[in-house]
N, CA, C and O atoms as a GROMACS GRO file, in nm:
protein
  420
    1UNK      N    1   0.082  -0.119   0.000
    1UNK     CA    2   0.000   0.000   0.000
    1UNK      C    3   0.087   0.126   0.000
    1UNK      O    4   0.056   0.223  -0.068
    2UNK      N    5   0.196   0.122   0.078
    2UNK     CA    6   0.284   0.238   0.085
    2UNK      C    7   0.349   0.265  -0.049
    2UNK      O    8   0.364   0.380  -0.089
    3UNK      N    9   0.388   0.160  -0.120
    3UNK     CA   10   0.452   0.178  -0.251
    3UNK      C   11   0.352   0.237  -0.352
    3UNK      O   12   0.390   0.313  -0.440
    4UNK      N   13   0.225   0.200  -0.338
    4UNK     CA   14   0.123   0.256  -0.427
    4UNK      C   15   0.106   0.405  -0.403
    4UNK      O   16   0.095   0.481  -0.499
    5UNK      N   17   0.105   0.450  -0.278
    5UNK     CA   18   0.090   0.593  -0.249
    5UNK      C   19   0.212   0.671  -0.297
    5UNK      O   20   0.199   0.785  -0.342
    6UNK      N   21   0.330   0.611  -0.287
    6UNK     CA   22   0.451   0.677  -0.339
    6UNK      C   23   0.441   0.688  -0.491
    6UNK      O   24   0.474   0.792  -0.549
    7UNK      N   25   0.397   0.581  -0.555
    7UNK     CA   26   0.379   0.582  -0.700
    7UNK      C   27   0.277   0.689  -0.741
    7UNK      O   28   0.301   0.765  -0.834
    8UNK      N   29   0.164   0.693  -0.670
    8UNK     CA   30   0.060   0.791  -0.701
    8UNK      C   31   0.111   0.934  -0.684
    8UNK      O   32   0.083   1.020  -0.766
    9UNK      N   33   0.186   0.958  -0.578
    9UNK     CA   34   0.246   1.090  -0.555
    9UNK      C   35   0.341   1.127  -0.667
    9UNK      O   36   0.341   1.240  -0.714
   10UNK      N   37   0.422   1.031  -0.711
   10UNK     CA   38   0.515   1.056  -0.820
   10UNK      C   39   0.441   1.090  -0.949
   10UNK      O   40   0.483   1.180  -1.022
   11UNK      N   41   0.332   1.021  -0.976
   11UNK     CA   42   0.253   1.049  -1.096
   11UNK      C   43   0.194   1.190  -1.090
   11UNK      O   44   0.198   1.263  -1.189
   12UNK      N   45   0.141   1.228  -0.974
   12UNK     CA   46   0.085   1.362  -0.958
   12UNK      C   47   0.193   1.468  -0.980
   12UNK      O   48   0.168   1.568  -1.046
   13UNK      N   49   0.310   1.448  -0.925
   13UNK     CA   50   0.420   1.544  -0.943
   13UNK      C   51   0.458   1.555  -1.090
   13UNK      O   52   0.478   1.666  -1.140
   14UNK      N   53   0.466   1.444  -1.160
   14UNK     CA   54   0.501   1.447  -1.302
   14UNK      C   55   0.395   1.522  -1.381
   14UNK      O   56   0.428   1.602  -1.469
   15UNK      N   57   0.269   1.499  -1.351
   15UNK     CA   58   0.161   1.568  -1.423
   15UNK      C   59   0.166   1.718  -1.396
   15UNK      O   60   0.152   1.797  -1.489
   16UNK      N   61   0.186   1.758  -1.272
   16UNK     CA   62   0.192   1.900  -1.239
   16UNK      C   63   0.309   1.968  -1.311
   16UNK      O   64   0.294   2.077  -1.365
   17UNK      N   65   0.424   1.904  -1.311
   17UNK     CA   66   0.541   1.959  -1.380
   17UNK      C   67   0.516   1.968  -1.530
   17UNK      O   68   0.552   2.067  -1.593
   18UNK      N   69   0.454   1.866  -1.588
   18UNK     CA   70   0.425   1.866  -1.732
   18UNK      C   71   0.330   1.979  -1.768
   18UNK      O   72   0.349   2.047  -1.869
   19UNK      N   73   0.227   2.000  -1.686
   19UNK     CA   74   0.132   2.110  -1.712
   19UNK      C   75   0.202   2.245  -1.700
   19UNK      O   76   0.181   2.333  -1.783
   20UNK      N   77   0.286   2.261  -1.599
   20UNK     CA   78   0.358   2.387  -1.582
   20UNK      C   79   0.450   2.414  -1.700
   20UNK      O   80   0.456   2.526  -1.750
   21UNK      N   81   0.520   2.312  -1.746
   21UNK     CA   82   0.609   2.329  -1.860
   21UNK      C   83   0.532   2.358  -1.988
   21UNK      O   84   0.577   2.437  -2.071
   22UNK      N   85   0.417   2.295  -2.005
   22UNK     CA   86   0.335   2.321  -2.124
   22UNK      C   87   0.289   2.466  -2.125
   22UNK      O   88   0.285   2.528  -2.231
   23UNK      N   89   0.254   2.520  -2.008
   23UNK     CA   90   0.214   2.661  -2.000
   23UNK      C   91   0.328   2.753  -2.038
   23UNK      O   92   0.307   2.853  -2.108
   24UNK      N   93   0.450   2.721  -1.993
   24UNK     CA   94   0.566   2.803  -2.027
   24UNK      C   95   0.595   2.798  -2.176
   24UNK      O   96   0.631   2.899  -2.236
   25UNK      N   97   0.579   2.681  -2.236
   25UNK     CA   98   0.602   2.668  -2.380
   25UNK      C   99   0.498   2.751  -2.456
   25UNK      O  100   0.531   2.819  -2.553
   26UNK      N  101   0.373   2.745  -2.412
   26UNK     CA  102   0.267   2.823  -2.477
   26UNK      C  103   0.297   2.972  -2.467
   26UNK      O  104   0.279   3.045  -2.565
   27UNK      N  105   0.343   3.018  -2.349
   27UNK     CA  106   0.378   3.158  -2.332
   27UNK      C  107   0.494   3.196  -2.423
   27UNK      O  108   0.496   3.306  -2.480
   28UNK      N  109   0.590   3.108  -2.436
   28UNK     CA  110   0.708   3.137  -2.517
   28UNK      C  111   0.672   3.148  -2.665
   28UNK      O  112   0.743   3.214  -2.741
   29UNK      N  113   0.563   3.086  -2.708
   29UNK     CA  114   0.523   3.089  -2.848
   29UNK      C  115   0.449   3.217  -2.887
   29UNK      O  116   0.427   3.240  -3.006
   30UNK      N  117   0.410   3.299  -2.791
   30UNK     CA  118   0.340   3.424  -2.821
   30UNK      C  119   0.443   3.530  -2.857
   30UNK      O  120   0.537   3.556  -2.782
   31UNK      N  121   0.424   3.591  -2.974
   31UNK     CA  122   0.509   3.702  -3.016
   31UNK      C  123   0.435   3.830  -2.984
   31UNK      O  124   0.326   3.854  -3.035
   32UNK      N  125   0.494   3.913  -2.901
   32UNK     CA  126   0.430   4.039  -2.862
   32UNK      C  127   0.442   4.137  -2.979
   32UNK      O  128   0.547   4.196  -3.002
   33UNK      N  129   0.332   4.153  -3.050
   33UNK     CA  130   0.331   4.238  -3.168
   33UNK      C  131   0.195   4.306  -3.175
   33UNK      O  132   0.093   4.239  -3.194
   34UNK      N  133   0.194   4.436  -3.161
   34UNK     CA  134   0.067   4.510  -3.164
   34UNK      C  135  -0.005   4.492  -3.297
   34UNK      O  136  -0.127   4.502  -3.302
   35UNK      N  137   0.070   4.468  -3.404
   35UNK     CA  138   0.006   4.447  -3.534
   35UNK      C  139  -0.084   4.324  -3.535
   35UNK      O  140  -0.175   4.314  -3.618
   36UNK      N  141  -0.060   4.231  -3.442
   36UNK     CA  142  -0.147   4.115  -3.430
   36UNK      C  143  -0.289   4.156  -3.391
   36UNK      O  144  -0.384   4.082  -3.412
   37UNK      N  145  -0.301   4.276  -3.334
   37UNK     CA  146  -0.432   4.325  -3.290
   37UNK      C  147  -0.501   4.409  -3.397
   37UNK      O  148  -0.600   4.476  -3.368
   38UNK      N  149  -0.450   4.407  -3.520
   38UNK     CA  150  -0.511   4.486  -3.627
   38UNK      C  151  -0.658   4.452  -3.651
   38UNK      O  152  -0.732   4.540  -3.697
   39UNK      N  153  -0.706   4.330  -3.624
   39UNK     CA  154  -0.849   4.305  -3.640
   39UNK      C  155  -0.936   4.390  -3.546
   39UNK      O  156  -1.058   4.398  -3.564
   40UNK      N  157  -0.874   4.454  -3.447
   40UNK     CA  158  -0.948   4.537  -3.352
   40UNK      C  159  -0.954   4.684  -3.394
   40UNK      O  160  -1.020   4.763  -3.328
   41UNK      N  161  -0.887   4.720  -3.502
   41UNK     CA  162  -0.880   4.862  -3.541
   41UNK      C  163  -1.017   4.925  -3.566
   41UNK      O  164  -1.039   5.039  -3.526
   42UNK      N  165  -1.106   4.854  -3.631
   42UNK     CA  166  -1.239   4.909  -3.656
   42UNK      C  167  -1.309   4.947  -3.527
   42UNK      O  168  -1.369   5.054  -3.517
   43UNK      N  169  -1.301   4.859  -3.428
   43UNK     CA  170  -1.366   4.885  -3.299
   43UNK      C  171  -1.293   4.992  -3.219
   43UNK      O  172  -1.357   5.067  -3.146
   44UNK      N  173  -1.161   5.001  -3.233
   44UNK     CA  174  -1.086   5.103  -3.158
   44UNK      C  175  -1.112   5.241  -3.216
   44UNK      O  176  -1.111   5.341  -3.144
   45UNK      N  177  -1.135   5.247  -3.350
   45UNK     CA  178  -1.156   5.376  -3.416
   45UNK      C  179  -1.300   5.425  -3.411
   45UNK      O  180  -1.325   5.544  -3.434
   46UNK      N  181  -1.395   5.338  -3.383
   46UNK     CA  182  -1.535   5.378  -3.383
   46UNK      C  183  -1.613   5.305  -3.274
   46UNK      O  184  -1.611   5.182  -3.269
   47UNK      N  185  -1.681   5.380  -3.189
   47UNK     CA  186  -1.760   5.315  -3.084
   47UNK      C  187  -1.881   5.240  -3.140
   47UNK      O  188  -1.943   5.160  -3.069
   48UNK      N  189  -1.914   5.264  -3.265
   48UNK     CA  190  -2.030   5.198  -3.327
   48UNK      C  191  -1.994   5.062  -3.385
   48UNK      O  192  -2.083   4.986  -3.425
   49UNK      N  193  -1.865   5.030  -3.389
   49UNK     CA  194  -1.820   4.902  -3.446
   49UNK      C  195  -1.788   4.806  -3.331
   49UNK      O  196  -1.706   4.836  -3.244
   50UNK      N  197  -1.853   4.692  -3.333
   50UNK     CA  198  -1.825   4.589  -3.233
   50UNK      C  199  -1.699   4.513  -3.270
   50UNK      O  200  -1.668   4.496  -3.388
   51UNK      N  201  -1.624   4.467  -3.168
   51UNK     CA  202  -1.506   4.387  -3.199
   51UNK      C  203  -1.547   4.254  -3.263
   51UNK      O  204  -1.648   4.195  -3.227
   52UNK      N  205  -1.468   4.211  -3.358
   52UNK     CA  206  -1.494   4.085  -3.427
   52UNK      C  207  -1.447   3.968  -3.340
   52UNK      O  208  -1.375   3.987  -3.242
   53UNK      N  209  -1.488   3.848  -3.378
   53UNK     CA  210  -1.440   3.729  -3.308
   53UNK      C  211  -1.289   3.717  -3.321
   53UNK      O  212  -1.221   3.674  -3.228
   54UNK      N  213  -1.237   3.756  -3.437
   54UNK     CA  214  -1.092   3.752  -3.459
   54UNK      C  215  -1.021   3.851  -3.366
   54UNK      O  216  -0.915   3.821  -3.312
   55UNK      N  217  -1.081   3.969  -3.348
   55UNK     CA  218  -1.025   4.068  -3.255
   55UNK      C  219  -1.016   4.010  -3.115
   55UNK      O  220  -0.912   4.017  -3.051
   56UNK      N  221  -1.125   3.953  -3.068
   56UNK     CA  222  -1.128   3.894  -2.933
   56UNK      C  223  -1.026   3.781  -2.920
   56UNK      O  224  -0.958   3.770  -2.819
   57UNK      N  225  -1.017   3.699  -3.022
   57UNK     CA  226  -0.921   3.588  -3.019
   57UNK      C  227  -0.778   3.642  -3.010
   57UNK      O  228  -0.695   3.587  -2.937
   58UNK      N  229  -0.750   3.747  -3.085
   58UNK     CA  230  -0.615   3.806  -3.082
   58UNK      C  231  -0.586   3.872  -2.948
   58UNK      O  232  -0.474   3.865  -2.898
   59UNK      N  233  -0.688   3.936  -2.887
   59UNK     CA  234  -0.668   3.994  -2.755
   59UNK      C  235  -0.634   3.885  -2.653
   59UNK      O  236  -0.546   3.903  -2.569
   60UNK      N  237  -0.703   3.774  -2.662
   60UNK     CA  238  -0.675   3.663  -2.572
   60UNK      C  239  -0.534   3.610  -2.597
   60UNK      O  240  -0.459   3.583  -2.503
   61UNK      N  241  -0.499   3.595  -2.724
   61UNK     CA  242  -0.367   3.545  -2.762
   61UNK      C  243  -0.256   3.638  -2.711
   61UNK      O  244  -0.151   3.592  -2.667
   62UNK      N  245  -0.280   3.768  -2.717
   62UNK     CA  246  -0.179   3.867  -2.681
   62UNK      C  247  -0.188   3.912  -2.536
   62UNK      O  248  -0.117   4.004  -2.495
   63UNK      N  249  -0.274   3.848  -2.456
   63UNK     CA  250  -0.296   3.892  -2.319
   63UNK      C  251  -0.168   3.904  -2.237
   63UNK      O  252  -0.154   3.997  -2.158
   64UNK      N  253  -0.075   3.813  -2.255
   64UNK     CA  254   0.050   3.818  -2.181
   64UNK      C  255   0.136   3.937  -2.222
   64UNK      O  256   0.228   3.977  -2.150
   65UNK      N  257   0.107   3.992  -2.338
   65UNK     CA  258   0.188   4.102  -2.393
   65UNK      C  259   0.126   4.239  -2.368
   65UNK      O  260   0.194   4.341  -2.382
   66UNK      N  261   0.000   4.244  -2.331
   66UNK     CA  262  -0.073   4.370  -2.328
   66UNK      C  263  -0.006   4.477  -2.243
   66UNK      O  264  -0.011   4.595  -2.278
   67UNK      N  265   0.056   4.441  -2.133
   67UNK     CA  266   0.119   4.542  -2.047
   67UNK      C  267   0.252   4.590  -2.101
   67UNK      O  268   0.310   4.685  -2.047
   68UNK      N  269   0.302   4.527  -2.205
   68UNK     CA  270   0.426   4.575  -2.269
   68UNK      C  271   0.396   4.688  -2.368
   68UNK      O  272   0.479   4.776  -2.389
   69UNK      N  273   0.278   4.685  -2.427
   69UNK     CA  274   0.244   4.783  -2.530
   69UNK      C  275   0.244   4.927  -2.480
   69UNK      O  276   0.290   5.015  -2.553
   70UNK      N  277   0.194   4.958  -2.359
   70UNK     CA  278   0.194   5.097  -2.313
   70UNK      C  279   0.335   5.156  -2.297
   70UNK      O  280   0.349   5.278  -2.287
   71UNK      N  281   0.436   5.072  -2.294
   71UNK     CA  282   0.573   5.122  -2.281
   71UNK      C  283   0.620   5.193  -2.407
   71UNK      O  284   0.716   5.270  -2.403
   72UNK      N  285   0.553   5.169  -2.519
   72UNK     CA  286   0.589   5.233  -2.645
   72UNK      C  287   0.495   5.352  -2.669
   72UNK      O  288   0.374   5.333  -2.684
   73UNK      N  289   0.548   5.476  -2.673
   73UNK     CA  290   0.464   5.594  -2.690
   73UNK      C  291   0.382   5.592  -2.820
   73UNK      O  292   0.276   5.656  -2.827
   74UNK      N  293   0.428   5.521  -2.921
   74UNK     CA  294   0.354   5.514  -3.048
   74UNK      C  295   0.220   5.443  -3.031
   74UNK      O  296   0.127   5.466  -3.108
   75UNK      N  297   0.211   5.357  -2.931
   75UNK     CA  298   0.088   5.280  -2.909
   75UNK      C  299  -0.010   5.351  -2.815
   75UNK      O  300  -0.125   5.308  -2.801
   76UNK      N  301   0.033   5.458  -2.753
   76UNK     CA  302  -0.047   5.528  -2.652
   76UNK      C  303  -0.186   5.569  -2.702
   76UNK      O  304  -0.282   5.551  -2.628
   77UNK      N  305  -0.201   5.623  -2.824
   77UNK     CA  306  -0.335   5.662  -2.869
   77UNK      C  307  -0.434   5.546  -2.873
   77UNK      O  308  -0.554   5.565  -2.850
   78UNK      N  309  -0.386   5.426  -2.902
   78UNK     CA  310  -0.475   5.310  -2.907
   78UNK      C  311  -0.514   5.264  -2.767
   78UNK      O  312  -0.628   5.226  -2.742
   79UNK      N  313  -0.418   5.268  -2.677
   79UNK     CA  314  -0.441   5.223  -2.540
   79UNK      C  315  -0.528   5.323  -2.465
   79UNK      O  316  -0.614   5.284  -2.386
   80UNK      N  317  -0.506   5.453  -2.491
   80UNK     CA  318  -0.584   5.557  -2.424
   80UNK      C  319  -0.718   5.584  -2.491
   80UNK      O  320  -0.794   5.669  -2.444
   81UNK      N  321  -0.748   5.514  -2.597
   81UNK     CA  322  -0.874   5.534  -2.667
   81UNK      C  323  -0.992   5.506  -2.574
   81UNK      O  324  -0.990   5.409  -2.498
   82UNK      N  325  -1.095   5.591  -2.579
   82UNK     CA  326  -1.213   5.564  -2.496
   82UNK      C  327  -1.284   5.435  -2.539
   82UNK      O  328  -1.369   5.384  -2.465
   83UNK      N  329  -1.250   5.382  -2.654
   83UNK     CA  330  -1.313   5.260  -2.703
   83UNK      C  331  -1.242   5.133  -2.653
   83UNK      O  332  -1.293   5.022  -2.671
   84UNK      N  333  -1.126   5.148  -2.592
   84UNK     CA  334  -1.049   5.030  -2.549
   84UNK      C  335  -1.125   4.948  -2.445
   84UNK      O  336  -1.138   4.827  -2.459
   85UNK      N  337  -1.174   5.014  -2.342
   85UNK     CA  338  -1.242   4.942  -2.234
   85UNK      C  339  -1.366   4.865  -2.285
   85UNK      O  340  -1.383   4.749  -2.250
   86UNK      N  341  -1.452   4.928  -2.368
   86UNK     CA  342  -1.568   4.853  -2.420
   86UNK      C  343  -1.530   4.732  -2.506
   86UNK      O  344  -1.603   4.633  -2.510
   87UNK      N  345  -1.416   4.738  -2.574
   87UNK     CA  346  -1.372   4.624  -2.654
   87UNK      C  347  -1.341   4.506  -2.562
   87UNK      O  348  -1.382   4.393  -2.588
   88UNK      N  349  -1.268   4.533  -2.454
   88UNK     CA  350  -1.237   4.426  -2.358
   88UNK      C  351  -1.365   4.370  -2.297
   88UNK      O  352  -1.379   4.249  -2.281
   89UNK      N  353  -1.458   4.460  -2.264
   89UNK     CA  354  -1.584   4.414  -2.206
   89UNK      C  355  -1.662   4.327  -2.304
   89UNK      O  356  -1.715   4.223  -2.267
   90UNK      N  357  -1.668   4.370  -2.430
   90UNK     CA  358  -1.740   4.292  -2.532
   90UNK      C  359  -1.676   4.156  -2.554
   90UNK      O  360  -1.745   4.058  -2.584
   91UNK      N  361  -1.545   4.150  -2.540
   91UNK     CA  362  -1.473   4.023  -2.559
   91UNK      C  363  -1.468   3.940  -2.430
   91UNK      O  364  -1.416   3.829  -2.428
   92UNK      N  365  -1.523   3.997  -2.323
   92UNK     CA  366  -1.524   3.931  -2.191
   92UNK      C  367  -1.383   3.900  -2.142
   92UNK      O  368  -1.355   3.791  -2.092
   93UNK      N  369  -1.297   3.999  -2.158
   93UNK     CA  370  -1.158   3.989  -2.114
   93UNK      C  371  -1.138   4.099  -2.011
   93UNK      O  372  -1.177   4.213  -2.035
   94UNK      N  373  -1.078   4.069  -1.896
   94UNK     CA  374  -1.054   4.174  -1.796
   94UNK      C  375  -0.967   4.285  -1.854
   94UNK      O  376  -0.868   4.260  -1.922
   95UNK      N  377  -1.006   4.410  -1.825
   95UNK     CA  378  -0.928   4.524  -1.871
   95UNK      C  379  -0.795   4.524  -1.797
   95UNK      O  380  -0.794   4.518  -1.674
   96UNK      N  381  -0.683   4.529  -1.869
   96UNK     CA  382  -0.551   4.522  -1.804
   96UNK      C  383  -0.529   4.637  -1.707
   96UNK      O  384  -0.550   4.754  -1.742
   97UNK      N  385  -0.489   4.606  -1.586
   97UNK     CA  386  -0.462   4.709  -1.485
   97UNK      C  387  -0.350   4.802  -1.529
   97UNK      O  388  -0.347   4.918  -1.488
   98UNK      N  389  -0.260   4.752  -1.611
   98UNK     CA  390  -0.148   4.835  -1.656
   98UNK      C  391  -0.195   4.946  -1.750
   98UNK      O  392  -0.121   5.041  -1.775
   99UNK      N  393  -0.318   4.937  -1.803
   99UNK     CA  394  -0.372   5.042  -1.889
   99UNK      C  395  -0.430   5.156  -1.808
   99UNK      O  396  -0.453   5.265  -1.861
  100UNK      N  397  -0.455   5.132  -1.679
  100UNK     CA  398  -0.517   5.232  -1.592
  100UNK      C  399  -0.406   5.319  -1.536
  100UNK      O  400  -0.308   5.267  -1.482
  101UNK      N  401  -0.419   5.453  -1.546
  101UNK     CA  402  -0.316   5.541  -1.488
  101UNK      C  403  -0.296   5.511  -1.340
  101UNK      O  404  -0.392   5.479  -1.269
  102UNK      N  405  -0.173   5.522  -1.293
  102UNK     CA  406  -0.137   5.488  -1.154
  102UNK      C  407  -0.221   5.568  -1.054
  102UNK      O  408  -0.251   5.516  -0.946
  103UNK      N  409  -0.261   5.691  -1.085
  103UNK     CA  410  -0.336   5.772  -0.992
  103UNK      C  411  -0.476   5.716  -0.967
  103UNK      O  412  -0.536   5.743  -0.863
  104UNK      N  413  -0.529   5.638  -1.064
  104UNK     CA  414  -0.662   5.579  -1.051
  104UNK      C  415  -0.652   5.439  -0.991
  104UNK      O  416  -0.743   5.394  -0.921
  105UNK      N  417  -0.543   5.371  -1.017
  105UNK     CA  418  -0.521   5.232  -0.977
  105UNK      C  419  -0.529   5.212  -0.830
  105UNK      O  420  -0.513   5.100  -0.782
   0.00000   0.00000   0.00000
């Protein structure tokens, strides 16, 4: 019985490590590129345009990168757009805290 519990513990450890490594590999495969979010341009430029499914998918794909984009001043108009928050809401993605000015945070 003791050897079975040791075996079971070893299996659980292997599975946890494998899942953790798979997550790291998935993160490593994401290229942080604002151009990947080009399907969202219609919605960012007009409050009357809803984000497309492709836009939402790209936002999810780029989620790990979103807080890097505000570091580039060229991207500031898109991030500060009044339409940014509604796009995240429509896509059911939490609005990144890094997009909120520190004084409001």
